[in-house]
C-alpha positions in Angstrom: 160.4 -15.5 -4.9 163.0 -12.7 -5.7 162.7 -11.4 -2.1 163.1 -15.0 -0.8 166.3 -15.5 -2.8 167.5 -12.1 -1.5 167.1 -13.2 2.1 168.9 -16.4 1.4 171.9 -14.6 0.0 171.8 -12.0 2.7 171.8 -14.7 5.4 174.8 -16.3 3.8 176.6 -13.0 4.0 176.2 -13.0 7.8 177.6 -16.5 8.3 181.4 -15.6 8.4 180.9 -13.2 11.3 178.8 -15.8 13.2 181.4 -18.5 12.6 184.2 -16.2 14.0 182.0 -15.3 17.0 181.4 -19.0 17.8 185.1 -19.7 17.7 185.8 -16.9 20.2 183.1 -17.5 22.8 183.6 -20.3 25.4 180.6 -22.5 26.1 181.3 -22.2 29.8 180.4 -18.4 29.6 176.8 -19.3 28.8 174.3 -18.2 26.1 174.2 -14.7 27.4 177.8 -14.2 26.5 177.1 -15.6 23.0 174.2 -13.2 22.5 176.4 -10.3 23.6 179.2 -11.3 21.3 176.8 -11.6 18.4 175.5 -8.1 19.1 179.0 -6.8 18.7 179.7 -8.8 15.5 176.3 -8.0 14.0 175.2 -4.7 15.4 172.3 -4.4 12.9 170.6 -7.4 14.5 169.3 -7.8 18.0 169.4 -11.5 18.6 168.1 -13.0 21.7 168.3 -16.6 23.0 164.9 -18.3 22.5 165.5 -22.0 23.2 168.2 -24.6 23.9 167.3 -28.1 22.8 169.6 -30.9 23.7 169.7 -34.7 24.3 171.1 -35.6 20.9 174.3 -36.8 19.4 175.9 -37.5 16.0 178.6 -40.0 15.1 182.1 -38.6 15.3 185.5 -40.2 14.5 188.0 -42.8 15.9 190.7 -42.5 18.5 193.0 -45.1 20.0 193.4 -46.0 23.6 195.8 -43.1 24.2 193.3 -40.6 22.7 195.3 -40.2 19.4 193.1 -39.3 16.4 192.8 -42.1 13.9 190.0 -40.6 11.8 187.6 -37.6 12.0 184.8 -39.6 10.4 183.9 -43.0 11.7 181.5 -43.9 8.9 183.9 -42.9 6.1 186.7 -44.9 7.8 184.5 -48.0 8.0 183.4 -47.6 4.4 187.0 -47.3 3.2 188.1 -50.3 5.3 185.2 -52.4 3.9 186.1 -51.4 0.3 189.6 -52.6 0.9 188.2 -56.0 1.8 185.7 -56.1 -1.1 182.8 -55.6 1.3 183.7 -58.6 3.5 182.4 -57.5 6.9 183.5 -60.7 8.7 187.1 -60.1 7.5 186.9 -56.5 8.7 185.9 -57.7 12.2 188.7 -60.3 12.2 191.4 -57.8 11.1 190.6 -55.2 13.8 189.2 -57.3 16.7 192.4 -57.1 18.7 193.0 -53.4 18.2 192.3 -50.8 20.9 190.1 -48.4 18.8 187.2 -46.3 20.1 184.3 -44.5 18.3 183.6 -40.9 19.3 180.3 -39.0 19.4 179.5 -35.3 19.2 177.0 -34.8 22.0 175.3 -31.5 22.0 172.3 -29.2 22.0 171.0 -26.7 19.5 170.6 -23.0 20.6 167.9 -21.1 18.7 168.3 -17.3 18.6 165.8 -15.0 17.0 165.8 -11.4 15.8 163.0 -9.3 14.3 163.2 -8.4 10.7 159.8 -6.6 10.4 156.3 -6.5 11.6 154.9 -9.8 10.3 154.8 -12.8 12.6 157.1 -14.8 10.3 159.3 -11.8 9.5 162.3 -12.8 11.6 165.8 -14.3 11.4 166.4 -17.5 13.2 169.9 -18.5 14.0 170.9 -22.0 15.1 174.2 -22.6 16.9 175.2 -25.9 18.2 177.0 -26.5 21.5 179.1 -29.7 21.0 181.4 -31.9 22.9 183.3 -34.8 21.5 183.1 -37.9 23.8 184.9 -41.2 23.5 182.1 -43.8 23.3 182.2 -47.6 22.7 185.3 -49.7 21.8 185.1 -50.8 18.2 184.7 -54.5 17.4 184.6 -55.5 21.0 181.0 -56.5 20.7 181.6 -58.9 17.8 179.3 -56.9 15.5 177.4 -58.6 12.7 176.1 -55.4 11.1 177.3 -51.9 10.3 174.9 -50.4 12.9 176.2 -52.7 15.6 179.7 -51.5 14.8 179.3 -47.8 14.5 176.3 -47.1 16.9 175.5 -50.1 19.1 172.6 -49.9 21.6 173.0 -50.6 25.3 176.8 -50.5 25.4 178.5 -50.6 28.7 181.3 -48.1 27.9 180.9 -44.9 29.9 181.5 -41.9 27.6 184.6 -39.9 28.3 185.1 -36.2 27.3 188.0 -35.7 24.8 187.9 -31.9 24.9 186.0 -28.9 26.1 182.6 -28.1 24.6 182.5 -25.6 21.8 180.1 -23.6 19.7 179.6 -24.2 16.0 177.4 -22.3 13.5 174.7 -24.5 12.0 172.3 -22.3 10.1 170.7 -18.8 9.8 167.6 -18.2 7.8 164.7 -15.8 7.4 161.7 -17.9 8.5 159.2 -16.1 6.4 161.3 -16.7 3.3 161.5 -20.4 4.2 157.8 -20.7 4.5 157.3 -19.0 1.1 159.7 -21.6 -0.4 157.4 -24.3 1.0 154.4 -22.7 -0.6 156.2 -22.3 -3.9 156.8 -26.1 -3.8 153.4 -27.0 -2.7 150.7 -24.3 -2.9 148.4 -26.0 -0.3 149.3 -24.4 3.0 151.0 -26.8 5.5 150.1 -26.9 9.1 152.8 -24.4 10.0 151.4 -21.8 7.6 147.9 -22.1 9.1 149.3 -21.9 12.6 151.1 -18.6 11.8 147.9 -17.3 10.2 145.8 -18.3 13.2 148.2 -16.6 15.4 147.9 -13.4 13.4 144.1 -13.3 13.6 143.7 -14.5 17.2 144.2 -12.7 20.5 147.7 -14.3 20.6 148.8 -12.1 17.7 147.3 -9.0 19.2 149.3 -9.6 22.4 152.7 -10.9 21.4 154.8 -11.8 18.4 154.9 -15.4 17.3 158.6 -15.8 17.7 158.4 -14.7 21.3 156.9 -18.1 22.0 157.9 -20.4 19.2 160.8 -21.3 17.0 160.6 -23.4 13.9 162.8 -26.4 13.3 163.3 -26.6 9.5 164.6 -29.4 7.3 165.0 -30.0 3.6 165.9 -33.1 1.8 165.7 -34.7 -1.7 162.9 -37.2 -2.4 163.4 -40.2 -4.7 162.7 -37.9 -7.7 165.5 -35.6 -6.6 163.0 -32.8 -5.7 163.6 -30.7 -2.6 161.1 -31.4 0.2 160.7 -28.8 2.9 159.6 -29.5 6.5 158.9 -27.1 9.3 158.1 -28.1 12.9 157.1 -25.4 15.5 158.7 -25.8 18.9 157.4 -24.0 21.9 160.1 -22.0 23.8 158.5 -22.7 27.1 160.9 -23.8 29.8 160.1 -27.5 30.4 156.9 -29.2 29.4 153.6 -27.5 28.4 151.3 -26.5 31.3 149.0 -29.2 32.7 145.5 -29.1 31.2 143.3 -30.2 34.1 139.9 -30.8 32.6 138.0 -34.0 31.9 135.9 -34.6 28.8 132.5 -33.1 29.3 133.8 -30.0 31.1 132.2 -26.8 29.7 131.0 -23.3 30.5 132.8 -21.4 33.3 134.6 -24.5 34.5 136.3 -25.0 31.2 137.0 -21.2 30.9 138.8 -21.4 34.2 141.0 -24.2 33.0 141.8 -22.4 29.7 142.7 -19.2 31.6 145.0 -21.1 33.9 146.7 -22.8 30.9 147.1 -19.4 29.1 148.6 -17.7 32.2 151.1 -20.5 32.7 152.1 -20.3 29.0 152.2 -16.5 29.0 149.8 -15.5 26.3 146.1 -15.8 25.3 144.9 -18.8 23.2 148.0 -20.8 24.2 145.7 -23.8 24.8 144.7 -23.7 21.2 148.3 -23.6 19.8 149.4 -26.4 22.2 146.4 -28.4 21.0 147.9 -28.2 17.5 151.5 -29.0 18.4 152.3 -30.5 21.7 149.0 -32.3 22.1 148.9 -31.1 25.7 145.3 -30.1 25.2 142.8 -32.7 23.7 140.8 -31.9 20.6 137.4 -32.2 22.3 138.1 -28.8 23.9 137.8 -27.0 20.5 134.3 -28.5 19.9 133.2 -27.6 23.4 134.5 -24.0 23.1 132.4 -23.4 20.0 129.3 -25.1 21.5 129.6 -22.9 24.5 129.9 -19.8 22.3 126.7 -20.8 20.4 125.0 -21.3 23.7 125.8 -17.8 24.8 128.8 -18.3 27.0 130.9 -15.5 25.6 134.2 -16.1 27.5 136.3 -15.9 24.4 136.6 -12.9 22.0 134.7 -13.5 18.7 137.9 -13.6 16.7 139.2 -16.5 18.8 135.9 -18.3 18.4 136.2 -17.8 14.7 139.7 -19.3 14.7 138.6 -22.4 16.6 135.5 -22.8 14.4 137.7 -22.6 11.3 139.8 -25.4 12.7 136.7 -27.5 13.3 135.7 -27.1 9.7 139.2 -27.9 8.4 141.2 -29.6 11.2 145.0 -29.8 11.1 147.8 -30.7 13.4 151.6 -30.2 13.3 
């Protein structure tokens, strides 16, 4: 635990340099320029861009019809306006129905960057930097809202988003993934799926060929439960460009026919046993494959190394998914 805390404090010490770098690098120059600038700001760390994951937004603020800023936080503004009216939502709608106010959204993607911190597969720093752009979204109160959700984030609006400014980088988080996984175990000693996945990587042909973070990043989250205890979550995300490779085998396929399909999948993904790890995570490979692979091995079809067969057999005895 002491080492875990040391990594947490160390990562905090790196944050100012990362924040400054994000402010200097224009998004238009691309992730490559960001990586280069980080290399200059943090010469002890060789970060590389692993994945960009977009398609999300978060609520922003409020602007008027001329683009003048009314508030930086839409939700706080609405809460304060409701408090002034003793929680009377209908009164709020009546008071602002004729005003030309627009909600904004921060539309973006998360860039995951990784850097080795040692030999173990979970011994790496993972840096998350967001690429954000503020957009003018729907006109407030124009849809005669009856709930807060309809006011701040209505579905199916007809307003076309308009960019208010250029995109920009902002620092989100940096952490040592191994230290985070240890914190998870300290909270709940029973290994989660992500712990078992990293262990399976280590003992399989995948680990002998490539490092885990060459092919996966881990989206982490922590929140307080109803007892105010911290709950940790970790979700592996494949760094493949696009979707997982197609798995072209029907149930009942076995022997050399199945082996050919597994080899094709692994080649497309770029490492051995990729089919197994995508079975656990992306569900691109169905679970019947694991059973068939072990049955083939027992029948004398030795198309997988014994250590890989052992990993699959271990999963059959104690299945897990992520």
